[in-house]
C-alpha positions as CSV (number, residue, x, y, z in Angstrom):
1,M,107.1,65.5,69.4
2,V,107.2,65.0,73.4
3,R,103.7,65.4,74.9
4,N,101.9,64.1,77.8
5,G,100.9,60.7,77.7
6,R,96.9,60.0,77.1
7,S,95.1,56.5,77.8
8,D,95.3,55.8,74.2
9,D,98.4,55.8,73.9
10,H,98.3,51.9,75.6
11,P,98.5,50.0,73.1
12,Q,101.4,51.4,71.5
13,L,103.2,52.2,75.1
14,A,103.2,47.5,75.3
15,A,104.3,47.5,72.1
16,L,107.0,50.0,73.1
17,Y,108.5,48.2,76.0
18,A,108.4,44.7,74.4
19,A,110.9,45.6,71.8
20,A,112.7,48.5,74.6
21,F,112.9,45.8,77.2
22,P,111.9,42.5,75.7
23,N,113.3,40.7,78.3
24,E,112.7,42.8,81.3
25,H,108.7,43.2,82.0
26,L,107.8,47.2,82.4
27,L,104.6,47.5,81.2
28,P,103.3,45.9,84.1
29,L,105.0,48.9,86.3
30,V,104.3,51.5,84.0
31,D,100.1,50.5,83.9
32,A,100.2,50.4,87.8
33,M,102.2,53.9,88.2
34,L,99.9,55.9,85.6
35,I,96.8,53.4,87.5
36,S,98.1,54.7,90.5
37,G,98.0,58.9,91.0
38,D,102.1,58.7,92.0
39,C,102.9,59.7,88.6
40,L,104.4,63.0,88.1
41,A,104.3,62.9,84.1
42,S,103.8,60.0,81.8
43,L,105.4,61.7,78.4
44,V,105.6,59.8,75.2
45,A,107.7,61.1,72.4
46,V,105.4,60.8,68.1
47,E,106.6,60.7,65.1
48,G,103.9,60.8,62.9
49,D,100.9,59.2,65.0
50,S,103.5,56.3,66.2
51,V,104.5,57.0,69.9
52,V,107.7,55.6,69.4
53,G,109.6,57.0,72.7
54,H,107.9,57.2,76.5
55,G,109.1,58.1,80.0
56,L,107.8,57.5,83.3
57,L,107.8,60.2,86.3
58,T,106.7,59.0,89.9
59,G,106.7,61.1,92.9
60,C,108.5,60.0,95.9
61,S,110.0,61.3,99.6
62,V,112.4,60.7,102.1
63,P,110.7,60.4,105.7
64,P,109.8,62.1,107.5
65,N,110.8,65.0,105.1
66,A,108.8,66.4,102.9
67,T,111.0,67.6,99.8
68,R,108.9,66.9,96.6
69,L,111.2,64.4,95.1
70,A,110.7,62.4,92.0
71,L,112.4,59.5,90.6
72,L,112.7,58.8,86.6
73,G,112.0,55.9,84.7
74,P,111.4,53.6,82.8
75,L,112.5,55.4,79.8
76,A,112.3,53.8,76.3
77,V,112.5,54.7,72.8
78,L,111.9,51.9,70.4
79,P,115.6,50.6,69.6
80,A,115.1,51.1,65.4
81,L,115.1,54.7,66.1
82,Q,117.8,55.0,69.7
83,R,120.5,57.6,70.0
84,R,118.5,59.7,67.4
85,G,117.7,62.7,70.5
86,I,114.3,61.1,71.2
87,G,115.4,59.7,75.0
88,T,117.0,63.2,75.5
89,A,114.0,65.0,74.2
90,L,112.0,62.9,77.0
91,V,114.7,63.9,80.1
92,H,115.2,67.2,78.6
93,E,110.4,67.7,78.7
94,G,110.6,65.7,82.3
95,L,113.1,68.0,83.7
96,R,111.1,71.2,82.9
97,Q,108.2,70.0,83.7
98,L,109.6,68.8,87.1
99,A,111.2,72.3,87.6
100,A,107.5,73.2,86.9
101,A,106.0,71.4,89.1
102,E,108.7,72.1,92.4
103,V,110.3,69.1,92.4
104,T,113.7,69.8,93.9
105,R,116.1,66.2,92.9
106,I,115.8,63.7,91.1
107,F,117.0,60.2,91.5
108,V,117.4,57.9,88.5
109,L,118.8,54.1,88.4
110,G,121.2,53.5,84.9
111,D,123.6,54.6,82.6
112,P,125.9,57.1,84.7
113,A,127.6,57.4,80.8
114,Y,123.9,58.3,79.4
115,Y,122.8,60.1,82.7
116,G,125.9,62.1,83.4
117,R,124.7,63.9,80.6
118,F,122.1,65.8,81.8
119,G,124.0,66.4,84.7
120,F,122.9,64.3,87.2
121,A,125.8,62.4,89.5
122,P,126.3,59.6,92.2
123,E,123.9,59.6,95.0
124,R,125.7,59.5,98.3
125,E,123.1,60.6,101.0
126,V,119.8,59.1,99.7
127,E,120.0,55.1,99.4
128,P,117.4,52.9,96.9
129,A,114.6,52.5,97.7
130,L,115.6,48.6,97.4
131,P,119.1,47.0,98.0
132,V,120.7,47.0,94.3
133,P,123.4,45.2,94.0
134,P,126.9,46.4,94.3
135,A,128.2,46.0,90.7
136,W,125.0,48.6,89.9
137,R,126.1,51.3,92.4
138,T,127.7,53.4,90.4
139,A,124.1,53.5,89.1
140,W,122.2,55.1,91.7
141,Q,122.0,58.7,90.5
142,S,120.3,62.3,91.6
143,L,120.4,65.5,90.1
144,S,119.6,68.4,92.4
145,M,116.8,70.8,90.9
146,P,118.5,74.7,90.5
147,G,118.1,76.8,93.5
148,A,117.7,73.6,95.7
149,G,118.7,73.2,99.3
150,A,119.6,69.4,100.3
151,V,118.0,66.4,101.2
152,P,118.5,65.1,104.3
153,P,120.4,61.7,104.0
154,G,117.6,58.6,104.2
155,T,115.8,55.8,101.9
156,L,113.7,56.8,98.8
157,S,110.1,55.9,99.1
158,V,108.3,54.7,96.8
159,P,105.1,54.2,96.0
160,S,103.8,50.4,96.3
161,P,104.2,48.9,92.3
162,W,108.3,50.5,92.7
163,R,108.6,48.6,95.6
164,D,109.2,45.2,93.2
165,P,112.5,43.7,94.1
166,S,113.3,42.4,90.6
167,L,113.0,46.7,89.5
168,W,116.3,46.9,91.6
169,G,118.3,44.9,90.5
170,S,117.7,42.1,93.6
């Protein structure tokens, strides 16, 4: 089951991110985004009383355009439960909520094979908020929502917690 995150999920989110990304420090980003108010959605996948997955959706823009855009990530699932559809359920619920919020395009920096299943494709018009290594260029992707118009070229503007170069592979 996927539901909106709650403040009492935090201890389980800490354990989830430590297990899913042992060599990355994503929990400070998640914490900062949840506090900042720039988070469009924090979604958790639960089994029983346990949080087994989490996805974060952040509001962003391409100035000076006021088009509603979002950044998907991080997306985490307990390693022992990966490949069981939990991440897919989180992404689908996130896309549903973003469509309801009239977001026109969603960006992600992630595995093209995984995100391509949802319709994400390499992004060529909007640059990531910070430079990404050349080997990661195809990992910068976007998905236009049905009926959405074009987003003008530019650089994605993200809230300050996302401006850490380590989050972009730099």
